[in-house]
C-alpha positions, 0 to 999 in steps of 0.5 A: 213198668218197662221203659219205652224204646225206639227203633233206630231203623223205623223210629217205632216206639214200643215197651217191653219188646226185644225186637221192633214190632214194626220192622223186626230190627233188634236195634232199640234205644231208650235215648230218644225224645219227642213223639208223634202218634200216627193213626191213619198212615195212608191218609197222613202226609207226615206218615208219608214223609216219615215212610210209616206204613203202620199206625202207632207211636213214633220217635221224632229224635233218636240220639 
């Protein structure tokens, strides 16, 4: 089982990836806590505040 990692650039959480599927960054960390799942980024006020363009799981805090 692979560890979920969060992107330091956009906070997208993925597992088993070497680069972020959302932004392409290679700066991934397993040192994060809390998450939010964005289903419809165009209709979500939270997604707009977080500048999220793609639906998925996002870390709330990256250490």
